[in-house]
C-alpha positions as CSV (number, residue, x, y, z in Angstrom):
1,M,-40.4,2.5,-8.3
2,G,-36.7,3.1,-8.1
3,E,-34.5,5.7,-6.7
4,N,-30.8,6.6,-6.9
5,A,-28.8,7.2,-3.8
6,E,-25.2,8.3,-3.9
7,T,-23.3,6.7,-1.1
8,I,-19.6,7.5,-0.3
9,L,-17.2,5.4,1.7
10,L,-14.8,7.5,3.8
11,G,-12.0,7.0,6.3
12,D,-8.3,6.7,6.5
13,S,-6.3,4.8,4.0
14,G,-6.1,1.1,4.9
15,V,-9.2,0.8,7.1
16,G,-10.9,-1.6,4.6
17,K,-13.2,0.6,2.5
18,T,-12.4,-1.2,-0.8
19,S,-12.7,-4.7,0.9
20,L,-16.0,-3.7,2.4
21,L,-17.3,-2.6,-0.9
22,V,-16.1,-5.8,-2.6
23,Q,-17.7,-7.9,0.1
24,F,-21.0,-6.1,-0.3
25,D,-20.9,-6.2,-4.1
26,T,-19.8,-9.8,-4.6
27,G,-20.4,-11.5,-1.2
28,S,-16.7,-12.5,-0.9
29,F,-13.5,-11.2,0.6
30,Q,-10.6,-10.9,-1.7
31,S,-7.4,-11.6,0.1
32,G,-4.2,-9.9,-0.8
33,N,-3.7,-6.2,-0.6
34,F,-5.5,-3.9,-2.9
35,A,-3.5,-1.1,-4.4
36,A,-4.6,2.0,-2.6
37,T,-7.6,3.5,-4.3
38,V,-6.5,6.4,-6.5
39,G,-9.0,9.2,-6.3
40,I,-12.4,7.5,-6.6
41,G,-13.7,4.0,-7.3
42,F,-17.3,3.3,-8.1
43,T,-19.9,0.5,-7.9
44,N,-23.7,0.3,-8.5
45,K,-25.8,-2.0,-6.3
46,V,-29.6,-2.3,-6.2
47,V,-31.2,-3.1,-2.8
48,T,-34.9,-3.7,-2.2
49,V,-36.5,-2.0,0.8
50,G,-40.2,-3.0,1.0
51,D,-41.6,-2.4,-2.5
52,T,-38.9,0.1,-3.4
53,R,-35.8,-0.6,-5.3
54,I,-33.0,1.7,-4.4
55,K,-29.9,1.9,-6.5
56,L,-26.9,2.7,-4.3
57,Q,-24.2,4.4,-6.4
58,I,-21.3,3.6,-4.1
59,W,-18.1,5.7,-4.3
60,D,-15.0,4.3,-2.8
61,T,-12.6,7.2,-1.9
62,A,-8.9,7.4,-1.3
63,G,-8.0,8.0,2.3
64,Q,-4.7,9.7,1.5
65,E,-4.4,13.4,2.1
66,R,-3.4,14.3,-1.4
67,F,-6.8,13.1,-2.8
68,R,-8.9,14.9,-0.2
69,S,-9.7,17.8,-2.5
70,V,-11.0,15.4,-5.1
71,T,-13.2,13.7,-2.5
72,H,-14.6,17.0,-1.2
73,A,-16.2,17.6,-4.6
74,Y,-18.2,14.5,-4.2
75,Y,-19.5,15.3,-0.7
76,R,-22.0,17.8,-1.9
77,D,-24.1,15.4,-3.9
78,A,-23.9,12.5,-1.4
79,H,-27.1,11.2,0.1
80,A,-25.2,8.9,2.5
81,L,-21.7,8.6,3.9
82,L,-20.3,5.5,5.5
83,L,-17.4,6.5,7.7
84,L,-14.9,3.7,8.5
85,Y,-12.2,3.2,11.0
86,D,-10.1,0.1,11.7
87,V,-10.6,-1.4,15.2
88,T,-6.9,-2.4,15.2
89,N,-5.7,1.1,14.3
90,K,-6.1,3.7,17.0
91,T,-5.0,6.6,14.7
92,S,-7.8,5.7,12.2
93,F,-10.3,6.0,15.1
94,D,-8.8,9.3,16.4
95,N,-9.1,10.8,12.9
96,I,-12.9,10.2,12.8
97,R,-13.5,13.6,14.5
98,A,-11.6,15.2,11.7
99,W,-13.6,13.3,9.1
100,L,-16.8,14.3,10.8
101,G,-15.6,17.9,10.7
102,E,-15.0,17.7,7.0
103,I,-18.5,16.1,6.5
104,R,-20.1,19.0,8.4
105,E,-18.2,21.5,6.2
106,Y,-18.7,20.0,2.8
107,A,-21.7,17.7,2.8
108,Q,-25.5,18.5,2.8
109,S,-26.8,19.0,6.3
110,D,-29.3,16.1,6.0
111,V,-26.8,13.6,4.7
112,V,-27.2,10.1,6.3
113,I,-24.0,9.2,8.2
114,M,-23.1,5.8,9.5
115,L,-20.0,5.1,11.6
116,L,-18.4,1.6,11.1
117,G,-15.7,0.0,13.1
118,N,-14.2,-2.5,10.6
119,K,-11.9,-5.5,10.9
120,T,-13.6,-7.1,13.9
121,D,-12.3,-10.4,12.8
122,C,-8.9,-9.4,14.1
123,G,-9.9,-10.0,17.7
124,N,-6.4,-10.2,19.3
125,D,-5.2,-7.1,17.6
126,R,-8.1,-4.9,18.6
127,V,-7.1,-1.6,20.2
128,V,-10.4,0.3,19.9
129,K,-13.2,-1.0,22.1
130,K,-16.7,-1.3,20.8
131,E,-17.9,1.0,23.6
132,D,-15.5,3.7,22.4
133,G,-17.0,3.6,18.9
134,K,-20.5,3.7,20.3
135,R,-19.6,6.7,22.6
136,L,-18.2,8.7,19.7
137,A,-21.2,7.9,17.5
138,D,-23.6,8.9,20.3
139,E,-21.7,12.2,20.7
140,Y,-22.3,13.0,17.1
141,Q,-25.7,11.4,17.0
142,V,-24.9,9.0,14.2
143,P,-25.7,5.2,14.1
144,F,-22.8,2.9,14.7
145,M,-22.0,-0.8,14.1
146,E,-18.9,-2.9,13.8
147,T,-18.2,-4.8,10.6
148,S,-15.9,-7.3,9.2
149,A,-15.2,-7.0,5.4
150,K,-13.4,-10.4,5.8
151,T,-16.2,-12.5,7.3
152,G,-19.1,-10.3,5.9
153,V,-20.5,-9.6,9.4
154,N,-22.9,-6.6,9.3
155,V,-21.6,-5.5,5.9
156,E,-24.9,-5.9,4.1
157,L,-26.8,-4.7,7.1
158,A,-24.8,-1.4,7.1
159,F,-25.8,-0.6,3.5
160,L,-29.4,-1.8,4.0
161,A,-29.8,0.4,7.1
162,V,-28.6,3.4,5.0
163,A,-31.1,2.5,2.2
164,R,-33.9,2.2,4.7
165,Q,-33.2,5.5,6.3
166,L,-33.0,7.2,2.9
167,K,-36.4,5.7,1.9
168,A,-37.9,6.7,5.2
169,R,-36.9,10.3,4.7
170,K,-38.6,10.5,1.4
171,S,-41.7,8.7,2.5
172,E,-45.1,10.3,2.6
173,N,-46.1,7.7,5.3
174,P,-45.7,9.1,8.8
175,D,-45.0,5.7,10.3
176,E,-42.0,5.3,7.9
177,T,-40.6,8.8,8.5
178,K,-40.4,7.8,12.2
179,F,-37.9,5.0,11.2
180,N,-35.0,5.2,13.6
181,V,-31.9,3.8,12.1
182,Q,-30.1,3.5,15.4
183,D,-32.9,1.3,16.8
184,Y,-32.9,-0.7,13.6
185,V,-29.1,-1.3,13.7
186,R,-29.3,-2.3,17.4
187,E,-32.0,-4.9,16.8
188,Q,-30.5,-6.3,13.6
189,S,-26.9,-6.4,14.9
190,Q,-28.1,-8.3,18.0
191,R,-29.9,-10.8,15.8
192,S,-26.9,-11.3,13.5
193,T,-24.2,-11.7,16.1
194,T,-22.4,-14.9,14.9
195,C,-19.5,-17.0,16.1
196,F,-17.3,-14.7,14.0
197,T,-17.9,-11.7,16.2
198,T,-18.0,-13.3,19.6
199,N,-14.2,-13.7,19.9
200,C,-13.8,-10.0,19.0
201,Q,-16.5,-8.6,21.3
202,T,-14.6,-9.7,24.4
203,T,-11.5,-7.6,23.7
C-alpha cells in the first residue's frame, strides 16, 4: 500500500530549507552556500510508517518575496507544510506569523503544519530561545522541534512525524486517528538528544 503526500518547505530565504532537504534525502550536509532556490525545487522520498509506504513529494520553495506568488499556487495541493526559521536570525522567527497567515489564507484547512527552528548547531550565535519557538507553536497549535541540517539532528524525525500524522488522519483505525504528533515529537526528541544539541540547548 502506498500513498503520495505533497510536502512543502517554507520560510525566509537562508533559513536552511535546501540544506534540510539535502540532509534528509542523502543523509549528508553539503557545505558551501547553495544558490538561492529559484521558484521551486523538488525531491521524492519514500518513508515507511508501520506497513504503509508513504511517498513524500517534497517541494523546496524560494523564500524571496518575488517568488511568493509562485509558491501560493502550490499551497492548495499540499498535504503538509514544514515551516522553518533560523535560530540565529531573529527576523526569520518574527516572520513566522506572516508565513502562518499565508498558510491560513492559501492552504487547505486540514494541512499538517510543523514548525522547525533550524541551525541549532550554531550554539553561540543563537538569538531565538527554544522556549520562544515552543510558545509560538503552542499559540498556533502546531508541533515544534529544533533541527540541524548540518548535524542531521531531528531532520529525519521531522519528516517521519509528518508522515505518521498524515497516515493517522487517513486511518480507519480509531487508535491511529488519536495519534498526537506533538506528543510523538516530544517523546522522540527527548530520546534523540545527542551531544550535538546539548551545547545549543543552554543558550
